[in-house]
C-alpha positions as CSV (number, residue, x, y, z in Angstrom):
1,M,0.0,-0.1,0.0
2,T,1.4,3.4,-1.1
3,I,0.1,6.9,-1.1
4,T,1.0,8.1,-4.8
5,A,-0.6,11.5,-4.7
6,L,-1.1,13.9,-1.7
7,G,-1.9,17.6,-1.5
8,P,-2.0,20.3,-0.7
9,S,0.7,19.3,1.8
10,P,2.7,16.4,0.1
11,S,5.1,16.1,3.1
12,A,2.2,15.5,5.5
13,F,2.1,12.1,7.5
14,M,-1.0,10.0,6.9
15,G,-2.4,7.0,8.6
16,V,-3.2,4.0,6.9
17,A,-4.4,0.5,8.0
18,L,-5.3,-2.8,6.4
19,G,-8.4,-4.3,8.1
20,Q,-11.3,-6.6,7.8
21,P,-14.9,-5.4,7.2
22,V,-16.9,-5.4,10.7
23,A,-20.5,-4.2,10.2
24,D,-19.9,-0.8,8.2
25,R,-16.6,-0.3,9.4
26,C,-13.0,-1.3,8.6
27,S,-11.4,-2.9,11.6
28,P,-7.5,-2.5,11.5
29,L,-5.4,-5.8,12.0
30,I,-2.6,-5.8,14.5
31,G,0.5,-5.1,12.8
32,Y,-0.9,-3.6,9.8
33,V,-1.3,0.1,10.9
34,N,1.0,3.0,10.1
35,N,0.5,6.3,11.5
36,T,3.3,8.1,9.7
37,A,3.0,7.0,6.0
38,L,4.6,9.3,3.5
39,L,4.1,10.1,0.0
40,N,5.6,7.7,-2.5
41,R,7.0,5.3,0.4
42,Q,5.6,1.7,0.9
43,A,3.3,2.3,4.0
44,L,2.3,-1.4,4.6
45,G,3.3,-4.6,3.1
46,G,3.7,-8.3,3.9
47,P,1.8,-11.5,3.5
48,I,-1.9,-11.8,4.2
49,D,-4.1,-15.0,4.2
50,K,-6.9,-15.3,1.5
51,G,-10.0,-13.4,2.8
52,N,-11.8,-10.2,2.6
53,Y,-10.0,-7.1,3.5
54,C,-10.5,-3.2,3.5
55,V,-8.1,-0.4,3.7
56,A,-8.4,3.0,5.7
57,I,-6.5,6.1,5.3
58,Y,-7.0,8.8,8.0
59,D,-5.7,12.0,9.9
60,P,-3.2,10.6,12.6
61,G,-3.8,13.8,14.5
62,T,-1.2,16.0,12.7
63,L,-3.3,17.4,9.8
64,T,-4.1,21.1,9.7
65,V,-5.8,21.2,6.2
66,T,-7.9,18.5,4.4
67,Q,-5.8,16.6,2.0
68,T,-6.7,15.1,-1.3
69,Y,-5.0,11.7,-1.9
70,T,-4.4,8.7,-4.2
71,L,-3.8,5.3,-2.4
72,R,-2.3,2.4,-4.5
73,V,-3.0,-1.1,-3.3
74,S,-1.4,-3.8,-5.1
75,H,-1.7,-7.8,-4.4
76,P,-1.1,-10.8,-6.5
């Protein structure tokens, strides 16, 4: 998972998480949360078992303006 576009503050930290859908939420998995994801740097990676997953991107409490972003998720 990589943030490939971020603005108006491209150096801002964003939070990203891999989770599983629970009701109408994305419940983060332990070990698959990054509160300091940066633009064009791998935010999360590693093996996962077959199943249903969701991703979340969020303000880790450091943003001062609304950000527009593109998040790339790749898997085999």
